[in-house]
PyMOL Python script that loads the backbone (N, CA, C, O; Angstrom):
from pymol import cmd

cmd.read_pdbstr("""\
ATOM      1  N   GLU A   1       4.686   4.577 -16.821  1.00  0.00           N
ATOM      2  CA  GLU A   1       5.066   5.947 -16.519  1.00  0.00           C
ATOM      3  C   GLU A   1       4.127   6.591 -15.505  1.00  0.00           C
ATOM      4  O   GLU A   1       4.388   7.704 -15.048  1.00  0.00           O
ATOM      5  N   LEU A   2       3.052   5.919 -15.149  1.00  0.00           N
ATOM      6  CA  LEU A   2       2.141   6.446 -14.132  1.00  0.00           C
ATOM      7  C   LEU A   2       2.644   6.204 -12.711  1.00  0.00           C
ATOM      8  O   LEU A   2       2.194   6.856 -11.769  1.00  0.00           O
ATOM      9  N   PHE A   3       3.580   5.261 -12.559  1.00  0.00           N
ATOM     10  CA  PHE A   3       4.043   4.869 -11.236  1.00  0.00           C
ATOM     11  C   PHE A   3       5.552   5.012 -11.135  1.00  0.00           C
ATOM     12  O   PHE A   3       6.273   4.841 -12.118  1.00  0.00           O
ATOM     13  N   ASP A   4       6.021   5.328  -9.931  1.00  0.00           N
ATOM     14  CA  ASP A   4       7.451   5.389  -9.682  1.00  0.00           C
ATOM     15  C   ASP A   4       8.055   3.992  -9.631  1.00  0.00           C
ATOM     16  O   ASP A   4       9.223   3.801  -9.968  1.00  0.00           O
ATOM     17  N   LEU A   5       7.256   3.021  -9.207  1.00  0.00           N
ATOM     18  CA  LEU A   5       7.750   1.664  -9.021  1.00  0.00           C
ATOM     19  C   LEU A   5       6.594   0.680  -9.136  1.00  0.00           C
ATOM     20  O   LEU A   5       5.481   0.956  -8.686  1.00  0.00           O
ATOM     21  N   VAL A   6       6.868  -0.464  -9.740  1.00  0.00           N
ATOM     22  CA  VAL A   6       5.921  -1.573  -9.751  1.00  0.00           C
ATOM     23  C   VAL A   6       6.644  -2.775  -9.163  1.00  0.00           C
ATOM     24  O   VAL A   6       7.711  -3.160  -9.639  1.00  0.00           O
ATOM     25  N   VAL A   7       6.061  -3.361  -8.132  1.00  0.00           N
ATOM     26  CA  VAL A   7       6.586  -4.585  -7.545  1.00  0.00           C
ATOM     27  C   VAL A   7       5.586  -5.679  -7.908  1.00  0.00           C
ATOM     28  O   VAL A   7       4.506  -5.763  -7.323  1.00  0.00           O
ATOM     29  N   ASP A   8       5.945  -6.494  -8.852  1.00  0.00           N
ATOM     30  CA  ASP A   8       5.070  -7.534  -9.389  1.00  0.00           C
ATOM     31  C   ASP A   8       5.222  -8.806  -8.550  1.00  0.00           C
ATOM     32  O   ASP A   8       6.288  -9.421  -8.532  1.00  0.00           O
ATOM     33  N   SER A   9       4.163  -9.189  -7.868  1.00  0.00           N
ATOM     34  CA  SER A   9       4.240 -10.346  -6.978  1.00  0.00           C
ATOM     35  C   SER A   9       4.628 -11.621  -7.717  1.00  0.00           C
ATOM     36  O   SER A   9       5.293 -12.482  -7.141  1.00  0.00           O
ATOM     37  N   CYS A  10       4.237 -11.757  -8.954  1.00  0.00           N
ATOM     38  CA  CYS A  10       4.585 -12.935  -9.742  1.00  0.00           C
ATOM     39  C   CYS A  10       6.103 -13.000  -9.946  1.00  0.00           C
ATOM     40  O   CYS A  10       6.708 -14.063  -9.807  1.00  0.00           O
ATOM     41  N   LEU A  11       6.700 -11.876 -10.270  1.00  0.00           N
ATOM     42  CA  LEU A  11       8.148 -11.834 -10.477  1.00  0.00           C
ATOM     43  C   LEU A  11       8.920 -11.972  -9.161  1.00  0.00           C
ATOM     44  O   LEU A  11      10.020 -12.524  -9.130  1.00  0.00           O
ATOM     45  N   GLU A  12       8.335 -11.468  -8.088  1.00  0.00           N
ATOM     46  CA  GLU A  12       8.989 -11.513  -6.776  1.00  0.00           C
ATOM     47  C   GLU A  12       8.849 -12.889  -6.117  1.00  0.00           C
ATOM     48  O   GLU A  12       9.665 -13.256  -5.273  1.00  0.00           O
ATOM     49  N   GLY A  13       7.836 -13.638  -6.493  1.00  0.00           N
ATOM     50  CA  GLY A  13       7.600 -14.942  -5.884  1.00  0.00           C
ATOM     51  C   GLY A  13       6.932 -14.876  -4.522  1.00  0.00           C
ATOM     52  O   GLY A  13       6.926 -15.855  -3.775  1.00  0.00           O
ATOM     53  N   ILE A  14       6.374 -13.726  -4.206  1.00  0.00           N
ATOM     54  CA  ILE A  14       5.606 -13.535  -2.966  1.00  0.00           C
ATOM     55  C   ILE A  14       4.426 -12.635  -3.278  1.00  0.00           C
ATOM     56  O   ILE A  14       4.439 -11.900  -4.266  1.00  0.00           O
ATOM     57  N   ARG A  15       3.407 -12.693  -2.436  1.00  0.00           N
ATOM     58  CA  ARG A  15       2.246 -11.846  -2.706  1.00  0.00           C
ATOM     59  C   ARG A  15       1.647 -11.329  -1.407  1.00  0.00           C
ATOM     60  O   ARG A  15       1.916 -11.841  -0.320  1.00  0.00           O
ATOM     61  N   LYS A  16       0.843 -10.318  -1.554  1.00  0.00           N
ATOM     62  CA  LYS A  16       0.146  -9.761  -0.400  1.00  0.00           C
ATOM     63  C   LYS A  16      -0.736 -10.865   0.187  1.00  0.00           C
ATOM     64  O   LYS A  16      -1.303 -11.657  -0.565  1.00  0.00           O
ATOM     65  N   PRO A  17      -0.857 -10.931   1.468  1.00  0.00           N
ATOM     66  CA  PRO A  17      -0.408  -9.989   2.489  1.00  0.00           C
ATOM     67  C   PRO A  17       0.943 -10.311   3.134  1.00  0.00           C
ATOM     68  O   PRO A  17       1.202  -9.856   4.248  1.00  0.00           O
ATOM     69  N   ASP A  18       1.799 -11.069   2.480  1.00  0.00           N
ATOM     70  CA  ASP A  18       3.127 -11.360   3.015  1.00  0.00           C
ATOM     71  C   ASP A  18       3.861 -10.034   3.238  1.00  0.00           C
ATOM     72  O   ASP A  18       4.026  -9.258   2.297  1.00  0.00           O
ATOM     73  N   PRO A  19       4.302  -9.767   4.466  1.00  0.00           N
ATOM     74  CA  PRO A  19       4.960  -8.485   4.761  1.00  0.00           C
ATOM     75  C   PRO A  19       6.170  -8.188   3.876  1.00  0.00           C
ATOM     76  O   PRO A  19       6.499  -7.023   3.653  1.00  0.00           O
ATOM     77  N   GLU A  20       6.823  -9.206   3.379  1.00  0.00           N
ATOM     78  CA  GLU A  20       8.026  -9.003   2.568  1.00  0.00           C
ATOM     79  C   GLU A  20       7.734  -8.214   1.295  1.00  0.00           C
ATOM     80  O   GLU A  20       8.579  -7.431   0.859  1.00  0.00           O
ATOM     81  N   ILE A  21       6.581  -8.394   0.696  1.00  0.00           N
ATOM     82  CA  ILE A  21       6.257  -7.663  -0.541  1.00  0.00           C
ATOM     83  C   ILE A  21       6.169  -6.157  -0.265  1.00  0.00           C
ATOM     84  O   ILE A  21       6.576  -5.341  -1.091  1.00  0.00           O
ATOM     85  N   TYR A  22       5.637  -5.804   0.900  1.00  0.00           N
ATOM     86  CA  TYR A  22       5.549  -4.387   1.274  1.00  0.00           C
ATOM     87  C   TYR A  22       6.949  -3.837   1.577  1.00  0.00           C
ATOM     88  O   TYR A  22       7.295  -2.728   1.171  1.00  0.00           O
ATOM     89  N   ARG A  23       7.743  -4.635   2.299  1.00  0.00           N
ATOM     90  CA  ARG A  23       9.110  -4.195   2.624  1.00  0.00           C
ATOM     91  C   ARG A  23       9.937  -3.949   1.368  1.00  0.00           C
ATOM     92  O   ARG A  23      10.687  -2.975   1.292  1.00  0.00           O
ATOM     93  N   ARG A  24       9.799  -4.823   0.397  1.00  0.00           N
ATOM     94  CA  ARG A  24      10.552  -4.641  -0.850  1.00  0.00           C
ATOM     95  C   ARG A  24      10.159  -3.337  -1.543  1.00  0.00           C
ATOM     96  O   ARG A  24      11.017  -2.602  -2.032  1.00  0.00           O
ATOM     97  N   ALA A  25       8.881  -3.063  -1.580  1.00  0.00           N
ATOM     98  CA  ALA A  25       8.426  -1.819  -2.212  1.00  0.00           C
ATOM     99  C   ALA A  25       8.976  -0.606  -1.460  1.00  0.00           C
ATOM    100  O   ALA A  25       9.473   0.336  -2.076  1.00  0.00           O
ATOM    101  N   LEU A  26       8.885  -0.632  -0.134  1.00  0.00           N
ATOM    102  CA  LEU A  26       9.389   0.480   0.659  1.00  0.00           C
ATOM    103  C   LEU A  26      10.892   0.661   0.474  1.00  0.00           C
ATOM    104  O   LEU A  26      11.369   1.780   0.288  1.00  0.00           O
ATOM    105  N   ASP A  27      11.636  -0.445   0.526  1.00  0.00           N
ATOM    106  CA  ASP A  27      13.091  -0.380   0.363  1.00  0.00           C
ATOM    107  C   ASP A  27      13.475   0.186  -1.002  1.00  0.00           C
ATOM    108  O   ASP A  27      14.358   1.038  -1.102  1.00  0.00           O
ATOM    109  N   ARG A  28      12.821  -0.283  -2.031  1.00  0.00           N
ATOM    110  CA  ARG A  28      13.161   0.173  -3.384  1.00  0.00           C
ATOM    111  C   ARG A  28      12.807   1.628  -3.614  1.00  0.00           C
ATOM    112  O   ARG A  28      13.454   2.315  -4.404  1.00  0.00           O
ATOM    113  N   LEU A  29      11.792   2.091  -2.932  1.00  0.00           N
ATOM    114  CA  LEU A  29      11.424   3.505  -3.035  1.00  0.00           C
ATOM    115  C   LEU A  29      12.249   4.379  -2.089  1.00  0.00           C
ATOM    116  O   LEU A  29      12.308   5.597  -2.254  1.00  0.00           O
ATOM    117  N   GLY A  30      12.880   3.754  -1.104  1.00  0.00           N
ATOM    118  CA  GLY A  30      13.627   4.517  -0.108  1.00  0.00           C
ATOM    119  C   GLY A  30      12.717   5.308   0.799  1.00  0.00           C
ATOM    120  O   GLY A  30      13.022   6.440   1.174  1.00  0.00           O
ATOM    121  N   VAL A  31      11.593   4.703   1.152  1.00  0.00           N
ATOM    122  CA  VAL A  31      10.565   5.381   1.945  1.00  0.00           C
ATOM    123  C   VAL A  31      10.348   4.626   3.252  1.00  0.00           C
ATOM    124  O   VAL A  31      10.291   3.396   3.265  1.00  0.00           O
ATOM    125  N   GLU A  32      10.229   5.365   4.339  1.00  0.00           N
ATOM    126  CA  GLU A  32       9.869   4.764   5.628  1.00  0.00           C
ATOM    127  C   GLU A  32       8.388   4.384   5.589  1.00  0.00           C
ATOM    128  O   GLU A  32       7.581   5.054   4.945  1.00  0.00           O
ATOM    129  N   ALA A  33       8.048   3.306   6.284  1.00  0.00           N
ATOM    130  CA  ALA A  33       6.659   2.836   6.291  1.00  0.00           C
ATOM    131  C   ALA A  33       5.698   3.929   6.746  1.00  0.00           C
ATOM    132  O   ALA A  33       4.602   4.049   6.200  1.00  0.00           O
ATOM    133  N   SER A  34       6.086   4.717   7.721  1.00  0.00           N
ATOM    134  CA  SER A  34       5.200   5.752   8.258  1.00  0.00           C
ATOM    135  C   SER A  34       4.901   6.858   7.250  1.00  0.00           C
ATOM    136  O   SER A  34       3.962   7.631   7.440  1.00  0.00           O
ATOM    137  N   ALA A  35       5.691   6.939   6.183  1.00  0.00           N
ATOM    138  CA  ALA A  35       5.482   7.960   5.154  1.00  0.00           C
ATOM    139  C   ALA A  35       4.740   7.402   3.942  1.00  0.00           C
ATOM    140  O   ALA A  35       4.558   8.104   2.947  1.00  0.00           O
ATOM    141  N   ALA A  36       4.309   6.134   4.023  1.00  0.00           N
ATOM    142  CA  ALA A  36       3.658   5.490   2.883  1.00  0.00           C
ATOM    143  C   ALA A  36       2.174   5.282   3.144  1.00  0.00           C
ATOM    144  O   ALA A  36       1.743   5.085   4.280  1.00  0.00           O
ATOM    145  N   VAL A  37       1.408   5.331   2.065  1.00  0.00           N
ATOM    146  CA  VAL A  37      -0.021   5.048   2.131  1.00  0.00           C
ATOM    147  C   VAL A  37      -0.310   3.895   1.176  1.00  0.00           C
ATOM    148  O   VAL A  37       0.069   3.933   0.005  1.00  0.00           O
ATOM    149  N   PHE A  38      -0.984   2.875   1.690  1.00  0.00           N
ATOM    150  CA  PHE A  38      -1.319   1.701   0.900  1.00  0.00           C
ATOM    151  C   PHE A  38      -2.825   1.636   0.740  1.00  0.00           C
ATOM    152  O   PHE A  38      -3.563   1.673   1.725  1.00  0.00           O
ATOM    153  N   LEU A  39      -3.286   1.538  -0.512  1.00  0.00           N
ATOM    154  CA  LEU A  39      -4.715   1.413  -0.799  1.00  0.00           C
ATOM    155  C   LEU A  39      -4.975   0.063  -1.454  1.00  0.00           C
ATOM    156  O   LEU A  39      -4.223  -0.363  -2.330  1.00  0.00           O
ATOM    157  N   ASP A  40      -6.042  -0.608  -1.029  1.00  0.00           N
ATOM    158  CA  ASP A  40      -6.384  -1.910  -1.593  1.00  0.00           C
ATOM    159  C   ASP A  40      -7.866  -2.164  -1.330  1.00  0.00           C
ATOM    160  O   ASP A  40      -8.450  -1.622  -0.392  1.00  0.00           O
ATOM    161  N   ASP A  41      -8.448  -2.986  -2.165  1.00  0.00           N
ATOM    162  CA  ASP A  41      -9.864  -3.313  -1.954  1.00  0.00           C
ATOM    163  C   ASP A  41     -10.052  -4.557  -1.087  1.00  0.00           C
ATOM    164  O   ASP A  41     -11.185  -4.972  -0.841  1.00  0.00           O
ATOM    165  N   PHE A  42      -8.953  -5.155  -0.623  1.00  0.00           N
ATOM    166  CA  PHE A  42      -9.012  -6.333   0.224  1.00  0.00           C
ATOM    167  C   PHE A  42      -8.488  -5.960   1.605  1.00  0.00           C
ATOM    168  O   PHE A  42      -7.307  -5.649   1.764  1.00  0.00           O
ATOM    169  N   GLU A  43      -9.369  -5.991   2.603  1.00  0.00           N
ATOM    170  CA  GLU A  43      -9.022  -5.491   3.928  1.00  0.00           C
ATOM    171  C   GLU A  43      -7.816  -6.197   4.543  1.00  0.00           C
ATOM    172  O   GLU A  43      -7.020  -5.559   5.232  1.00  0.00           O
ATOM    173  N   GLN A  44      -7.668  -7.492   4.311  1.00  0.00           N
ATOM    174  CA  GLN A  44      -6.540  -8.229   4.883  1.00  0.00           C
ATOM    175  C   GLN A  44      -5.202  -7.658   4.390  1.00  0.00           C
ATOM    176  O   GLN A  44      -4.228  -7.631   5.143  1.00  0.00           O
ATOM    177  N   ASN A  45      -5.151  -7.210   3.150  1.00  0.00           N
ATOM    178  CA  ASN A  45      -3.920  -6.605   2.627  1.00  0.00           C
ATOM    179  C   ASN A  45      -3.632  -5.269   3.293  1.00  0.00           C
ATOM    180  O   ASN A  45      -2.477  -4.935   3.555  1.00  0.00           O
ATOM    181  N   VAL A  46      -4.673  -4.514   3.563  1.00  0.00           N
ATOM    182  CA  VAL A  46      -4.517  -3.217   4.228  1.00  0.00           C
ATOM    183  C   VAL A  46      -4.062  -3.419   5.673  1.00  0.00           C
ATOM    184  O   VAL A  46      -3.201  -2.688   6.164  1.00  0.00           O
ATOM    185  N   VAL A  47      -4.636  -4.404   6.345  1.00  0.00           N
ATOM    186  CA  VAL A  47      -4.238  -4.710   7.722  1.00  0.00           C
ATOM    187  C   VAL A  47      -2.752  -5.076   7.766  1.00  0.00           C
ATOM    188  O   VAL A  47      -2.036  -4.637   8.666  1.00  0.00           O
ATOM    189  N   ALA A  48      -2.291  -5.863   6.818  1.00  0.00           N
ATOM    190  CA  ALA A  48      -0.876  -6.247   6.769  1.00  0.00           C
ATOM    191  C   ALA A  48       0.019  -5.020   6.599  1.00  0.00           C
ATOM    192  O   ALA A  48       1.065  -4.922   7.240  1.00  0.00           O
ATOM    193  N   ALA A  49      -0.385  -4.091   5.743  1.00  0.00           N
ATOM    194  CA  ALA A  49       0.392  -2.867   5.538  1.00  0.00           C
ATOM    195  C   ALA A  49       0.428  -2.031   6.814  1.00  0.00           C
ATOM    196  O   ALA A  49       1.473  -1.488   7.175  1.00  0.00           O
ATOM    197  N   ARG A  50      -0.697  -1.928   7.486  1.00  0.00           N
ATOM    198  CA  ARG A  50      -0.759  -1.170   8.739  1.00  0.00           C
ATOM    199  C   ARG A  50       0.142  -1.789   9.802  1.00  0.00           C
ATOM    200  O   ARG A  50       0.751  -1.069  10.593  1.00  0.00           O
ATOM    201  N   THR A  51       0.232  -3.121   9.826  1.00  0.00           N
ATOM    202  CA  THR A  51       1.077  -3.818  10.791  1.00  0.00           C
ATOM    203  C   THR A  51       2.535  -3.403  10.646  1.00  0.00           C
ATOM    204  O   THR A  51       3.280  -3.378  11.625  1.00  0.00           O
ATOM    205  N   LEU A  52       2.935  -3.078   9.425  1.00  0.00           N
ATOM    206  CA  LEU A  52       4.310  -2.629   9.173  1.00  0.00           C
ATOM    207  C   LEU A  52       4.503  -1.144   9.457  1.00  0.00           C
ATOM    208  O   LEU A  52       5.625  -0.641   9.389  1.00  0.00           O
ATOM    209  N   GLY A  53       3.419  -0.438   9.775  1.00  0.00           N
ATOM    210  CA  GLY A  53       3.517   0.979  10.082  1.00  0.00           C
ATOM    211  C   GLY A  53       3.076   1.901   8.964  1.00  0.00           C
ATOM    212  O   GLY A  53       3.174   3.122   9.083  1.00  0.00           O
ATOM    213  N   MET A  54       2.589   1.318   7.875  1.00  0.00           N
ATOM    214  CA  MET A  54       2.089   2.134   6.766  1.00  0.00           C
ATOM    215  C   MET A  54       0.674   2.623   7.087  1.00  0.00           C
ATOM    216  O   MET A  54      -0.031   2.018   7.893  1.00  0.00           O
ATOM    217  N   HIS A  55       0.278   3.698   6.461  1.00  0.00           N
ATOM    218  CA  HIS A  55      -1.116   4.109   6.507  1.00  0.00           C
ATOM    219  C   HIS A  55      -1.856   3.211   5.529  1.00  0.00           C
ATOM    220  O   HIS A  55      -1.360   2.939   4.435  1.00  0.00           O
ATOM    221  N   GLY A  56      -3.024   2.755   5.911  1.00  0.00           N
ATOM    222  CA  GLY A  56      -3.771   1.854   5.041  1.00  0.00           C
ATOM    223  C   GLY A  56      -5.191   2.323   4.832  1.00  0.00           C
ATOM    224  O   GLY A  56      -5.861   2.755   5.770  1.00  0.00           O
ATOM    225  N   ILE A  57      -5.643   2.235   3.601  1.00  0.00           N
ATOM    226  CA  ILE A  57      -7.003   2.645   3.248  1.00  0.00           C
ATOM    227  C   ILE A  57      -7.652   1.521   2.459  1.00  0.00           C
ATOM    228  O   ILE A  57      -7.121   1.062   1.447  1.00  0.00           O
ATOM    229  N   VAL A  58      -8.816   1.086   2.942  1.00  0.00           N
ATOM    230  CA  VAL A  58      -9.587   0.088   2.205  1.00  0.00           C
ATOM    231  C   VAL A  58     -10.445   0.823   1.183  1.00  0.00           C
ATOM    232  O   VAL A  58     -11.189   1.742   1.522  1.00  0.00           O
ATOM    233  N   VAL A  59     -10.329   0.404  -0.068  1.00  0.00           N
ATOM    234  CA  VAL A  59     -11.121   1.007  -1.141  1.00  0.00           C
ATOM    235  C   VAL A  59     -12.394   0.190  -1.294  1.00  0.00           C
ATOM    236  O   VAL A  59     -12.351  -0.988  -1.651  1.00  0.00           O
ATOM    237  N   GLY A  60     -13.522   0.824  -1.020  1.00  0.00           N
ATOM    238  CA  GLY A  60     -14.809   0.150  -1.107  1.00  0.00           C
ATOM    239  C   GLY A  60     -15.483   0.392  -2.439  1.00  0.00           C
ATOM    240  O   GLY A  60     -14.856   0.857  -3.390  1.00  0.00           O
ATOM    241  N   PRO A  61     -16.769   0.071  -2.501  1.00  0.00           N
ATOM    242  CA  PRO A  61     -17.519   0.209  -3.751  1.00  0.00           C
ATOM    243  C   PRO A  61     -17.516   1.639  -4.317  1.00  0.00           C
ATOM    244  O   PRO A  61     -17.573   1.836  -5.530  1.00  0.00           O
ATOM    245  N   ASP A  62     -17.449   2.618  -3.425  1.00  0.00           N
ATOM    246  CA  ASP A  62     -17.379   4.019  -3.855  1.00  0.00           C
ATOM    247  C   ASP A  62     -15.954   4.518  -3.619  1.00  0.00           C
ATOM    248  O   ASP A  62     -15.619   4.898  -2.497  1.00  0.00           O
ATOM    249  N   PRO A  63     -15.116   4.524  -4.645  1.00  0.00           N
ATOM    250  CA  PRO A  63     -13.711   4.914  -4.446  1.00  0.00           C
ATOM    251  C   PRO A  63     -13.527   6.356  -4.000  1.00  0.00           C
ATOM    252  O   PRO A  63     -12.454   6.707  -3.510  1.00  0.00           O
ATOM    253  N   SER A  64     -14.525   7.188  -4.153  1.00  0.00           N
ATOM    254  CA  SER A  64     -14.377   8.584  -3.734  1.00  0.00           C
ATOM    255  C   SER A  64     -14.168   8.694  -2.227  1.00  0.00           C
ATOM    256  O   SER A  64     -13.541   9.643  -1.755  1.00  0.00           O
ATOM    257  N   VAL A  65     -14.686   7.732  -1.473  1.00  0.00           N
ATOM    258  CA  VAL A  65     -14.487   7.726  -0.019  1.00  0.00           C
ATOM    259  C   VAL A  65     -13.000   7.508   0.287  1.00  0.00           C
ATOM    260  O   VAL A  65     -12.422   8.220   1.108  1.00  0.00           O
ATOM    261  N   ALA A  66     -12.395   6.537  -0.367  1.00  0.00           N
ATOM    262  CA  ALA A  66     -10.968   6.261  -0.170  1.00  0.00           C
ATOM    263  C   ALA A  66     -10.113   7.435  -0.638  1.00  0.00           C
ATOM    264  O   ALA A  66      -9.125   7.784   0.009  1.00  0.00           O
ATOM    265  N   LEU A  67     -10.484   8.035  -1.743  1.00  0.00           N
ATOM    266  CA  LEU A  67      -9.732   9.184  -2.253  1.00  0.00           C
ATOM    267  C   LEU A  67      -9.811  10.368  -1.303  1.00  0.00           C
ATOM    268  O   LEU A  67      -8.833  11.098  -1.138  1.00  0.00           O
ATOM    269  N   ALA A  68     -10.962  10.565  -0.680  1.00  0.00           N
ATOM    270  CA  ALA A  68     -11.098  11.646   0.299  1.00  0.00           C
ATOM    271  C   ALA A  68     -10.217  11.371   1.516  1.00  0.00           C
ATOM    272  O   ALA A  68      -9.592  12.288   2.048  1.00  0.00           O
ATOM    273  N   GLU A  69     -10.166  10.116   1.960  1.00  0.00           N
ATOM    274  CA  GLU A  69      -9.303   9.757   3.074  1.00  0.00           C
ATOM    275  C   GLU A  69      -7.834   9.949   2.697  1.00  0.00           C
ATOM    276  O   GLU A  69      -7.039  10.415   3.513  1.00  0.00           O
ATOM    277  N   LEU A  70      -7.478   9.597   1.482  1.00  0.00           N
ATOM    278  CA  LEU A  70      -6.114   9.798   0.994  1.00  0.00           C
ATOM    279  C   LEU A  70      -5.772  11.282   0.987  1.00  0.00           C
ATOM    280  O   LEU A  70      -4.692  11.676   1.426  1.00  0.00           O
ATOM    281  N   GLU A  71      -6.667  12.081   0.502  1.00  0.00           N
ATOM    282  CA  GLU A  71      -6.444  13.539   0.468  1.00  0.00           C
ATOM    283  C   GLU A  71      -6.225  14.089   1.872  1.00  0.00           C
ATOM    284  O   GLU A  71      -5.390  14.971   2.073  1.00  0.00           O
ATOM    285  N   THR A  72      -6.972  13.570   2.840  1.00  0.00           N
ATOM    286  CA  THR A  72      -6.792  14.004   4.225  1.00  0.00           C
ATOM    287  C   THR A  72      -5.393  13.651   4.726  1.00  0.00           C
ATOM    288  O   THR A  72      -4.753  14.445   5.416  1.00  0.00           O
ATOM    289  N   LEU A  73      -4.928  12.458   4.374  1.00  0.00           N
ATOM    290  CA  LEU A  73      -3.608  12.023   4.828  1.00  0.00           C
ATOM    291  C   LEU A  73      -2.471  12.819   4.198  1.00  0.00           C
ATOM    292  O   LEU A  73      -1.507  13.177   4.874  1.00  0.00           O
ATOM    293  N   ILE A  74      -2.585  13.093   2.906  1.00  0.00           N
ATOM    294  CA  ILE A  74      -1.473  13.756   2.231  1.00  0.00           C
ATOM    295  C   ILE A  74      -1.629  15.261   2.174  1.00  0.00           C
ATOM    296  O   ILE A  74      -0.694  15.988   1.837  1.00  0.00           O
ATOM    297  N   GLY A  75      -2.831  15.720   2.511  1.00  0.00           N
ATOM    298  CA  GLY A  75      -3.100  17.146   2.626  1.00  0.00           C
ATOM    299  C   GLY A  75      -2.816  17.908   1.404  1.00  0.00           C
ATOM    300  O   GLY A  75      -3.004  19.124   1.377  1.00  0.00           O
TER     301      GLY A  75
END
""", "prot")
cmd.dss("prot")
cmd.show_as("cartoon", "prot")
cmd.util.cbc("prot")
cmd.orient("prot")
């Protein structure tokens, strides 16, 4: 109930950073990539999301930095 959607890579048979996993999430949510923000602690996954046009934030050791960047994006 905390999330609108969960796309489980195990059930989908694909995993990040395969672009298809991001596309499936976007399609199921009915959201354009440019309106989505993807957060992950693995930079390669964030780069893949950005390649599709999503906003991407790498979550480092101090998550407050990523949260501040998220707040800036969503205002």
